[in-house]
N, C-alpha and C positions, 0 to 999 in steps of 0.2 A: 152777330156775336159767331166768331169763327173757331171750325170746329181745329181742337190741337193735338199734336199729337199724344204729350201727355195725357190728355182728357180721353184719347182711344185708346192708350195702353191702360189708363185705371181703369177703364169699363171691364175691359177685354182679362185684368188679372182676377177682378172683384168673380166676373163668370169661371173663371177656371177655378179660382178659390173656394167659390161659395162665402166668402164673407172680407169683410172690409179689414177684420184685421189680418187676417190671412194673407191678400193682397198687398198689405205694406209690406210685410215682411219680403212677397217673396221680389215684389220691388226696389226695397233698402230704401223707402219714405216712410213718413208718419204718417197714421190712420187719418189725421184731417187733411194731410194731403190728398189722401186719396180719395176722400169723401168730397173736398171741395172740387175734384177733378171730375170729378160724378156729375157733380151736379151741375157743372160749367155745361157739359155732353147731356144731360137733360134739360138744360134751358136752352138750348138750341132746337132737340127734338120737341118740346112745347112739352113733355108729356113724359112720364118716369119710367126708366129703361131698367128698373131694379124695383124691389120690395124689398126694405129691410123691417127684418123681425128679430127676435130675440135668437132665432137657431143662426141667422146669419144672413144671407142677402138671395132673390133668386130672381130669376129673370121675368120681366112683364113677356106681353104677346111683344109687345114690340122689341124687347130686348133681344127674347127669342129671334125673329126676325131678323135683325141687323148685327147679331154677333159675329154671323160666317163674313161678312163683308169687312166686319172691324175687326177682325183676323189676320184679313186679308191685308190690311192696312198697316198692321204691326210687323208681320213676315215678310214682307218689301220693306221696310221702314230698315228691320233686322238686315236682312238682308244688304243692302244699301250702302247701309255703315259700315259692315264686315269686308265689300268689295270698297271702298273707301280705305282701310286699312291694310290693302292689298291681302285677303283673305277671302278663300271660296268657303263657304257653310255650307256644311254636310247639310242631308236632307233626312227629315221621319219621316219612314214608312208606317201607320198603322195596319192593326190585322186583327180579326175578329177571329178564334177557336180553329172554325173548321176553313179558313181559307189560309190556313197554313199547308205545308207539304209543297210539295215541287210548283203549283202554279207562282205561289208567293216566291221562291228562291227563283223559279224564272224569271218573274218580274226585277226584283231586285237586281238583278243582274242586267238587264235591259236600263232599268234607270240608272245606275251608276255607269254605264257606258256611254248612255247620251248627256249625263251631268258631268261625267268626271269631277265626282264631287264623293265623298265618303257619305254612306246610307246606314241608317241606323233602326233598326227594328221596334216596334212600341206595340206592345200587348194591349187588346183590349177586351171586355166583357159585355155584357147583356145589356150593363146602364147607359153604354154609349154606340149605338149600330155605325154613327158614322168613323168611328175609331181616331175622333180626337181630331175631325175638320173642323165640324162646327164652334168648339172650342179653341183649336187653332193649334192645338198642339200635334198634330201632322199635318204635311206636308201634301201627301199623298196617303191612299185609306187603299187595302184591296178587303171589300167588302162585299156581304152577301143583302143584296136588293131582296123586294125594294125598300124603300125607305120614303118617308115623309118629306123631309125638306127639300125643296126648291131651289135652296141656295147651291146645291151640290150639281154634276155632272158626272156619268157615270161612260166608262170604257169597258164592255162586259169582254172579259179574256177566258172564262168557259161557263160549262153547264154541268149537273150533274142530276142525276137521278132520285125522286123524294122518297124518303122509307120511314119507315117506323122501328122506333128501338123498342124492345120489348125485353121483360125479365129470359131468361133463359132458362126457364121451368115451364115457361105460361105456353097454355096450347095455342097461341097465335105464332111464339115462335119456330113451328115446326109445317108453317105455309109458305108455299113459294112466291108468294106476292098475295098484297091486302086492297082490298076493295073501303071504301064507307060503309058498305052495310056489314062489314065484319068489324067493326071499329067502335061500335054503340054502347054504350054504356059504362063506359071505362073512367075509370081515373085516368088525368093530364098532366104529364109535369109539362109547365109552360115559363116563356121567359119572364120574368119580372124585366118593363121596358119601359123609359117613356115616350118611346118612337110606337105610338096606336099602329100603323100601316106595318112595321116591322114586326112586332108583337103577334095582331090578328095573323098574318100571313104564316104564323106557327104555332096557329091555334087551329085544334080542329075545324071546325070553322070555318075555315079554310077549306076543308073537303066536302062541307055539307053535312057532318056532320052534327049531329044537333043532342042527340042522348046523350048528355054526356054526364058522369057520376060524381064527379068533384074536377077539382084544378090544384094543382101545387104549384106554387109559383118559385122558381130557378134563378140566379143571377149569374151563369156561367155554364158552359158546356160539360165541364168538369163536375159541377154538382148535377146537372140535369142525368147526367150516366149513375153517378150513384145514387143515385134517386130512383133510376130505375132498376138498375144493380138491384138494390132493398127491396125490390119489390112495389113500390109507392106508385106506379102508375106507368103510362105508356107516354113515348113524345117523339113529336115530328122533327125530322132531322132532315140531313143530304146520308146518301149512302157511302158517301167517300170518308164521314166520320169515324166510321169504322177503321178506315187505313191510318186514320193521323191519332185518332183514341179508341186504340183498342181496350178495349174494358171486360173482364173475366163477366160471367153474367148477364153478357147484355146480346140480344141478336138483333140484326140489322135486316128487314124485311122490308124491298121494293113495294112499290104501292103501285096498285093495276093502272095500265093503262100510260101516257105521254108527260106523267107528272115530274116536274123537271122543276131544277132552283138555279139562280147561276151565280155566277163569282163576278166584280166587277170591280176595276181600278176605279177611282171615284175622286175628285177634286173639287176645291172653293171655285165656281163661276166665277167668281170677284176677283181670284188670282191671276193675275196677266202678268207674272213674271216670266221674265225672259225664257229661262231654264227650263219651267216648267212648260210652255210652248215646247220648247225642243222636243223636250221628253215625250210631251203626249205627241209631236208629230212624227218622230221615230216609230213609237209604237204602231200609229197608225201603218204606218209606211209600211212594217211587216206583216200588220196583224188583218190590215183591211179593214180592222174595227172602227165605228164611227160612234158617235156619243149618241146616252139615251137617257130618257126621263128617270131619275131616282126612283119613282113609280112603279114602275116597272119590274115586274119579276121576273 
């Protein structure tokens, strides 16, 4: 059985919408049409790509593993259709809270010059550290590694010192630097994220802190800062967060030693569209940077 573009589109749409009904609405077709298309794709795979339940649909392990490739197929098809129609489709660059600011602005300018196209920014939170790449809603993304998924490639564009965000009245706020020995017995604000590698890098265990009084989940950088300011806990962030998200009642204290995190431009490895190859070649020529594994911090 051949793989058809409508079947791939249907699978990607369901993965994005989280339901067959939402995918049908997005594609402008009936729900049975979407269901039949996904079943045809699953017949080729010989295994389910999606789990159907009363709450909608979620990816199986195989579905999660092939989603980025499927998204690359639909992105290439969309671009091909636009070029046939005489249009140059725009590009979407995803980003997450801490990756905002001057780095993102500089990258956007470079992407716009190299592609000659309109560039749109789209903001993401902790529930998608790939910033739309795995779901296919972004063409490129400014991310904070490490990430779990090996379907992505990265180009590091900057680094930042890691820091602990503490309430302004906390005794820790008076320290010039903090080490793991200073951080025991505390409640931590940690990200709620489906990516275990990304989540664990932002948890106290990544510093070797094992004496944890408790953890409070947060879905976004703003929520994290609100919880810290309210005295609910402390959080592991980057020092430059203070520049982009200045929050009264929160003090950022650098970690001792050379503990750093990186900012990277990411893309789907399976996305071989000429426009992306041109952008990446231009950025490498100016920066001298090469690709890295998503699992590198």
